[in-house]
C-alpha positions in Angstrom: 101.4 -198.1 55.8 102.0 -197.6 52.1 99.1 -196.1 50.2 99.1 -198.0 46.9 97.5 -196.4 43.8 97.1 -199.1 41.3 97.0 -198.1 37.6 97.3 -200.4 34.7 99.7 -200.2 31.7 97.3 -200.3 28.9 94.2 -198.6 30.0 94.2 -203.9 26.1 96.3 -204.3 26.8 96.6 -202.5 27.4 92.3 -201.5 28.5 89.5 -201.4 25.8 88.1 -197.9 24.9 86.8 -198.9 21.5 85.9 -202.0 19.6 89.4 -203.3 20.1 91.4 -205.1 22.7 92.9 -202.0 24.2 89.8 -200.0 25.1 88.8 -199.7 28.8 85.0 -199.2 28.8 83.2 -197.1 31.4 80.3 -199.3 32.3 77.2 -198.2 34.1 77.1 -200.2 37.4 74.1 -202.4 37.9 73.1 -203.6 41.3 74.6 -207.0 40.4 77.9 -205.3 39.4 78.0 -203.4 42.7 77.3 -206.5 44.8 80.0 -208.4 42.9 82.5 -205.6 43.3 81.9 -205.3 47.0 82.1 -209.1 47.4 85.4 -209.2 45.6 86.8 -206.2 47.6 85.9 -207.8 50.8 88.5 -210.6 50.6 91.4 -208.3 49.6 92.6 -207.6 53.1 89.7 -206.4 55.4 90.9 -208.5 58.2 90.7 -207.8 61.9 93.5 -205.3 62.3 94.4 -206.4 65.9 93.2 -209.0 68.2 93.9 -209.8 71.8 94.6 -213.4 70.8 97.9 -214.3 69.1 99.4 -217.3 67.6 103.0 -218.5 67.9 105.5 -218.9 65.1 106.2 -222.4 66.3 102.5 -223.2 65.6 103.0 -221.9 62.0 106.0 -224.2 61.6 103.9 -227.2 62.9 101.1 -226.3 60.6 103.4 -226.2 57.5 104.9 -229.5 58.6 101.5 -231.0 58.6 100.6 -229.5 55.3 103.9 -229.6 53.3 102.3 -228.6 50.0 101.8 -225.1 51.4 105.5 -224.6 51.8 105.5 -222.5 48.6 103.8 -219.7 50.5 105.7 -220.1 53.8 107.5 -216.8 53.3 104.3 -215.0 52.6 102.6 -216.4 55.7 105.5 -215.5 58.1 105.8 -212.0 56.6 102.1 -211.4 56.9 101.8 -212.5 60.6 105.1 -210.8 61.5 103.7 -207.5 60.3 100.7 -207.8 62.5 102.5 -209.1 65.6 101.1 -212.6 65.0 97.5 -211.7 65.8 94.7 -213.5 64.2 93.3 -212.1 60.9 90.3 -214.2 60.1 88.6 -214.5 63.5 87.0 -211.9 65.8 85.9 -212.9 69.3 86.2 -216.6 68.3 84.0 -216.2 65.1 85.1 -216.2 61.5 84.7 -212.7 60.0 82.6 -212.3 56.9 85.6 -211.9 54.6 86.6 -215.5 55.4 83.4 -216.8 53.9 83.9 -214.7 50.8 87.4 -216.1 50.3 86.2 -219.6 50.9 83.5 -219.1 48.2 86.0 -217.9 45.7 88.3 -220.8 46.5 85.7 -223.4 45.8 84.6 -221.6 42.7 88.0 -221.1 41.0 86.5 -222.0 37.6 84.7 -218.6 37.8 88.2 -217.1 37.6 89.1 -219.2 34.6 91.3 -221.4 36.9 91.1 -225.1 36.7 93.9 -225.9 39.1 93.1 -227.4 42.5 94.2 -225.7 45.6 96.1 -228.0 48.0 94.1 -229.6 50.8 90.7 -228.6 49.5 89.1 -231.3 51.5 90.8 -230.2 54.7 89.7 -226.6 54.1 86.1 -227.7 53.5 86.1 -229.7 56.8 87.7 -227.0 58.8 85.4 -224.3 57.4 82.2 -226.3 57.8 83.2 -227.3 61.4 83.8 -223.7 62.3 80.1 -222.9 61.6 78.9 -225.5 64.2 81.0 -224.5 67.2 81.9 -221.3 69.1 85.1 -221.2 71.0 86.9 -218.4 72.8 90.1 -219.4 71.0 89.9 -219.6 67.2 90.8 -222.7 65.2 94.5 -222.1 64.3 94.5 -224.6 61.5 91.6 -222.8 59.8 93.2 -219.4 60.4 96.5 -220.5 58.8 94.8 -222.5 56.0 92.8 -219.4 55.0 95.9 -217.2 55.0 97.9 -219.8 52.9 95.0 -220.1 50.5 94.7 -216.3 50.3 98.3 -216.2 48.9 97.7 -219.2 46.7 94.5 -217.6 45.3 96.3 -214.2 44.8 99.1 -215.8 42.7 96.7 -218.0 40.7 94.2 -215.2 40.0 96.5 -212.2 39.8 99.8 -213.5 38.6 99.2 -216.6 36.5 101.6 -219.2 35.3 105.3 -218.9 35.7 107.3 -216.6 33.4 109.0 -219.6 31.8 105.6 -220.7 30.6 104.8 -217.3 29.0 108.2 -217.1 27.3 107.9 -220.7 26.0 104.6 -219.5 24.4 106.4 -216.6 22.6 105.2 -213.9 25.0 108.2 -211.6 25.4 106.3 -208.7 27.0 107.6 -207.9 30.6 105.7 -209.7 33.3 103.9 -208.1 36.2 105.7 -207.9 39.5 103.6 -207.6 42.7 104.8 -207.7 46.3 101.7 -209.4 47.7 102.8 -208.8 51.4 103.0 -205.1 50.7 99.7 -205.2 48.8 98.0 -206.8 51.8 99.7 -204.3 54.1 98.4 -201.4 52.1 94.9 -202.8 52.1 95.0 -203.4 55.8 96.2 -199.9 56.5 93.6 -198.1 54.2 90.3 -199.6 55.2 88.5 -196.3 54.8 89.6 -196.2 51.2 89.0 -199.9 50.5 86.8 -199.3 47.5 89.4 -197.2 45.8 92.0 -199.9 45.8 91.9 -202.3 42.9 93.1 -205.8 42.7 96.5 -206.0 41.1 95.3 -207.4 37.9 94.6 -205.8 34.5 91.1 -204.4 34.2 90.3 -206.4 31.1 90.6 -209.6 33.3 87.4 -208.7 35.2 85.5 -207.9 32.1 86.4 -211.3 30.6 85.5 -213.0 33.8 82.0 -211.6 33.6 81.7 -213.1 30.1 83.2 -216.4 31.2 80.3 -216.9 33.6 77.8 -216.0 30.8 79.3 -218.5 28.4 79.6 -221.2 31.0 75.9 -220.7 31.9 75.0 -220.7 28.2 76.9 -223.9 27.6 75.2 -225.5 30.6 71.7 -224.9 29.4 71.9 -224.7 25.6 72.6 -227.3 22.9 74.8 -225.6 20.3 73.5 -227.6 17.3 75.4 -227.1 14.0 73.7 -224.7 11.6 73.4 -225.6 7.9 76.2 -223.9 6.0 75.4 -225.5 2.6 72.7 -223.1 1.6 73.4 -220.0 -0.5 74.0 -216.7 1.2 70.9 -215.0 2.6 70.3 -211.3 1.9 67.9 -208.7 3.0 64.4 -209.7 2.0 65.0 -213.4 1.9 63.2 -216.0 4.1 64.2 -219.4 5.3 64.1 -221.7 8.4 67.8 -221.1 8.7 67.2 -217.4 9.3 65.0 -218.2 12.3 67.6 -220.5 13.7 70.3 -217.8 13.3 68.0 -215.3 15.0 67.7 -217.5 18.0 71.5 -218.0 18.2 72.1 -214.2 17.9 69.5 -213.7 20.6 71.4 -216.0 22.9 74.6 -214.1 22.2 72.8 -210.7 22.8 73.3 -209.5 19.2 69.6 -209.7 18.3 66.5 -208.7 20.3 63.7 -209.2 17.9 61.3 -212.1 17.0 63.2 -215.3 17.0 60.4 -217.2 15.3 60.4 -215.0 12.2 61.9 -216.6 9.1 62.2 -213.2 7.3 65.5 -211.4 6.7 64.5 -208.0 7.9 66.4 -204.8 8.8 66.7 -205.7 12.5 68.3 -209.0 11.6 70.6 -207.3 9.1 72.0 -205.0 11.8 72.3 -207.9 14.2 74.4 -209.8 11.7 76.7 -206.7 11.4 77.1 -206.5 15.1 78.1 -210.2 15.3 80.5 -209.8 12.4 82.1 -206.7 13.9 82.5 -208.5 17.3 84.2 -211.5 15.5 86.5 -209.7 13.2 84.6 -210.7 10.1 83.8 -208.7 7.0 80.9 -206.5 8.1 78.5 -206.8 5.2 75.2 -208.0 6.9 75.1 -211.0 4.7 74.4 -214.5 6.1 77.2 -216.3 4.3 79.4 -219.3 5.0 82.0 -217.4 7.0 79.3 -216.0 9.4 77.6 -219.3 9.7 80.9 -221.1 10.4 81.7 -218.6 13.1 78.2 -219.0 14.6 78.9 -222.8 14.7 82.1 -222.5 16.8 81.2 -224.5 20.0 80.6 -222.7 23.2 83.3 -224.8 24.9 85.8 -223.5 22.3 84.8 -219.9 23.1 85.2 -220.6 26.8 88.7 -221.9 26.3 89.5 -218.8 24.3 88.2 -216.5 27.1 90.3 -218.5 29.7 93.4 -218.2 27.6 93.1 -214.4 27.3 92.3 -214.0 31.0 95.6 -215.7 31.7 97.4 -213.3 29.3 95.8 -210.4 31.2 97.3 -211.8 34.5 100.7 -211.4 33.0 100.4 -207.7 32.0 102.7 -205.3 34.0 101.5 -202.6 36.3 103.0 -199.2 35.5 102.3 -195.6 34.8 102.9 -194.1 31.4 102.4 -190.7 29.8 102.1 -192.1 26.2 101.7 -195.7 25.1 101.5 -197.4 21.7 99.8 -200.8 21.7 99.4 -203.2 18.8 97.0 -206.2 19.1 98.2 -208.6 16.5 95.1 -210.7 15.9 92.9 -207.5 15.8 95.3 -205.9 13.2 95.0 -202.6 15.1 97.4 -199.9 16.6 96.1 -198.0 19.6 97.5 -194.7 20.8 97.1 -193.7 24.4 97.8 -190.7 26.5 97.7 -191.5 30.2 94.4 -193.4 30.7 92.7 -192.3 27.5 92.7 -193.8 24.1 93.3 -191.0 21.6 92.9 -192.9 18.4 93.3 -196.2 16.6 94.1 -197.4 13.1 94.6 -200.5 11.1 97.9 -202.3 10.8 99.3 -205.1 8.7 101.2 -207.7 10.7 103.4 -210.7 9.9 102.3 -213.7 8.0 102.0 -217.0 9.9 105.3 -218.0 8.2 106.9 -214.7 9.3 105.0 -213.9 12.6 105.3 -210.6 14.3 106.9 -211.1 17.7 105.0 -210.4 21.0 107.3 -208.0 22.9 107.9 -204.6 24.4 110.0 -201.7 23.1 110.4 -198.0 23.2 110.1 -195.8 20.2 113.2 -193.6 20.0 113.6 -192.5 16.5 111.4 -191.3 13.6 113.0 -191.8 10.2 111.7 -189.7 7.3 112.3 -190.8 3.7 113.9 -194.0 4.9 116.2 -196.5 3.1 115.0 -200.1 3.3 117.9 -202.3 4.2 116.8 -205.6 2.8 117.1 -208.5 5.2 119.4 -211.4 4.1 116.5 -213.9 4.0 114.6 -211.7 1.5 117.7 -211.1 -0.6 118.4 -214.9 -0.7 114.9 -216.2 -1.1 113.1 -213.5 -3.1 115.3 -210.9 -4.8 118.1 -213.0 -6.2 115.7 -215.4 -7.9 114.0 -212.3 -9.4 117.3 -210.9 -10.5 118.1 -214.1 -12.4 114.8 -213.7 -14.3 115.1 -209.9 -14.9 118.5 -208.2 -15.2 116.8 -204.8 -14.6 115.1 -205.9 -11.4 117.2 -203.6 -9.1 116.8 -200.5 -11.3 113.0 -201.0 -11.6 112.7 -201.3 -7.8 115.0 -198.4 -6.9 117.5 -200.8 -5.3 121.2 -200.7 -5.0 124.0 -203.0 -3.8 126.3 -201.5 -1.2 128.6 -204.4 -0.4 128.7 -208.1 0.2 128.4 -210.2 3.4 128.1 -214.0 4.0 128.3 -214.6 0.2 125.3 -212.4 -0.5 125.0 -208.8 -1.8 124.0 -206.2 0.8 121.0 -204.4 -0.7 118.9 -201.4 0.1 116.0 -199.7 -1.5 116.3 -195.9 -2.1 113.9 -193.4 -0.4 110.8 -192.5 -2.3 107.1 -193.3 -2.8 107.8 -196.8 -3.9 110.0 -197.7 -1.0 108.7 -200.8 0.8 108.8 -198.8 4.1 106.9 -195.9 2.6 107.8 -192.4 3.6 108.5 -192.8 7.3 109.4 -195.5 9.8 109.4 -195.6 13.6 112.3 -197.4 15.4 112.4 -199.0 18.8 115.6 -201.0 19.2 115.0 -204.8 19.6 116.5 -208.1 18.6 113.6 -209.1 16.4 114.3 -206.5 13.6 110.7 -205.2 14.0 109.5 -201.7 13.7 106.4 -199.6 12.6 106.4 -198.1 9.2 104.4 -196.6 6.3 103.8 -198.7 3.1 103.0 -198.0 -0.5 100.6 -201.0 -0.5 97.6 -199.1 0.9 95.0 -201.5 -0.5 96.0 -204.2 2.1 94.3 -202.1 4.8 91.0 -202.8 3.1 91.4 -206.5 3.9 89.8 -208.1 6.9 92.7 -210.4 7.6 95.8 -208.3 7.4 98.7 -210.7 8.0 100.9 -210.0 5.0 104.2 -208.7 6.1 107.6 -210.3 6.9 107.2 -209.4 10.6 107.3 -205.6 10.7 104.1 -203.6 11.3 102.7 -201.4 8.5 100.6 -198.5 9.8 97.6 -197.1 8.0 98.0 -193.6 9.4 101.8 -193.0 9.6 101.5 -189.2 9.2 99.2 -189.0 12.2 101.5 -191.1 14.2 104.5 -188.9 13.3 102.6 -185.8 14.4 101.7 -187.5 17.7 105.3 -188.6 18.5 106.7 -185.2 17.6 104.0 -183.0 19.0 106.2 -181.7 21.8 109.2 -181.0 19.5 107.8 -177.7 18.2 110.5 -177.4 15.5 108.7 -180.3 13.7 105.6 -178.5 12.4 103.1 -180.5 10.1 104.6 -178.6 7.1 108.1 -179.6 8.0 107.1 -183.2 8.6 105.4 -183.3 5.1 108.6 -181.9 3.4 110.8 -184.4 5.2 108.6 -187.3 4.2 108.9 -186.4 0.5 112.4 -185.1 -0.1 113.9 -188.5 -0.8 116.7 -187.9 1.7 116.8 -190.1 4.8 116.4 -187.9 8.0 116.6 -189.4 11.5 114.8 -187.5 14.3 115.5 -188.6 17.9 112.5 -188.3 20.2 113.2 -186.2 23.3 111.0 -188.7 25.3 110.9 -192.4 24.4 107.4 -193.8 23.9 106.6 -197.4 25.1 105.2 -199.7 22.5 103.5 -203.0 23.4 103.1 -205.6 20.7 100.6 -208.0 22.2 98.4 -210.9 21.3 94.8 -211.1 22.5 92.1 -213.2 20.7 89.3 -212.3 23.1 88.6 -208.8 24.7 85.8 -206.5 25.7 85.3 -203.3 23.7 84.0 -199.9 24.5 80.4 -201.0 23.8 80.8 -203.6 26.6 80.6 -206.4 24.0 82.9 -209.4 23.9 85.1 -209.6 20.8 86.8 -212.6 19.4 89.6 -212.8 16.8 91.1 -215.6 14.9 94.2 -217.2 16.4 96.3 -216.4 13.4 99.6 -217.8 14.9 98.0 -220.8 16.6 99.1 -219.6 20.1 95.9 -220.2 22.0 95.5 -224.0 22.0 98.8 -224.8 23.6 98.2 -222.4 26.5 94.6 -223.7 26.9 95.9 -227.2 27.2 98.4 -226.1 29.9 95.7 -224.2 31.8 93.3 -227.1 31.7 95.6 -230.1 32.1 94.6 -230.5 35.7 91.1 -231.4 34.5 91.2 -233.0 31.1 87.4 -233.6 31.1 86.8 -229.9 31.1 86.0 -228.1 27.8 87.2 -231.0 25.6 
């Protein structure tokens, strides 16, 4: 049997190690966590390895003819039973094994997985399963055996794989999709029962963290009325008092950001810090002031947050499984770059991404070249729409912006900006070939990193710490010392350096994620990509979360 060792690409993509979408927190395991983990593990393949009783392939054909909606997993069913000589998997001595009950419970509670699809023949499964508890026969119920196996594969694909790749691509998600051979995965689990707890489900770690919060928000929505808070009052500061402060304290208490007296109307230090925690988690300006932006965010309905969690759980189902030495990961809505070595986040920094009218594309690339003192080859669209109008107003525009014309194409001048401190790409850029004309680069406009919302570029990604990134990428090329890098960045002569080892870079889009502090983070959907996916995920139950 193959011994699978599952590791995940982005230890947040790509996993979350800090207050960002890419950190993979190490959580202390509570008794509830351990019970949940063992419960989840128990359906992953701990079947009866061999059984004296067998079924016939003809019986499988008859079953699929009776339940034609299960034909989509016909190959999986035959491969599974063929590998175990057609012995029963879910019964032992005529009785259902415990794992069958665990799978059944997950199937009837798919909403806990953020899944609102209906499995085929749910009523038939219910009847077969409930009947099995009232009778004991020497020969198991073959319909229930095959229904559980079919539903196992259906559950695996719904929960671990997600919607079809055509859907993700239509939603502008151009990252590579995960590929899992579920028959081999089952085979591995069946053959390594002693190491069962070491084998993870083939789904990105962030998925399980979001699933925990989905349950919390579903329960909160069930028991609480999320009344709108008054946002017409002036901002409240430390030392103020009002009834609104007491109302906000209660709301922050429900969200686990505040742990003090919810009846107090006074703006005290504990409340001040609670506001900062909430603002940090929601990508707001962290000032500890109870102003309109904070109140408006507190007023976002719980159902909207639930939709947001579900959407991002789906995106996590799509992430690939792979091993990488180094990884760069950008989370567009969080305006952050994260640098990983193996399973560890080394550091993070702010980035500026594309405006909503010039969005940064969600895709995968490999950094191959570091360019010091780069020219900026101005895109045709910017020449046409921005530079030519300025040249008509100011005949010295090119000279004052260190630009030059190198030729003509499509009736337009071909322009580039010379290397130097005023170059729009700054002193260094990082190239990963792609069809979107996107790359990472320095910038002379440092003040933009002080903004909370950093969507200002034409699609490329400006990096707050380009020198640190250059040192990281070239750390194994010893001829490139820090001193030499500094000289190359400032000598005003373009210098291309090819990396000996390409470094993967994931440009991703997550508006909900769990950080290193184990807290749920939300970010604004700056490109309006969430709602369409939410509608597609929930279209089977239009009454849900509307």
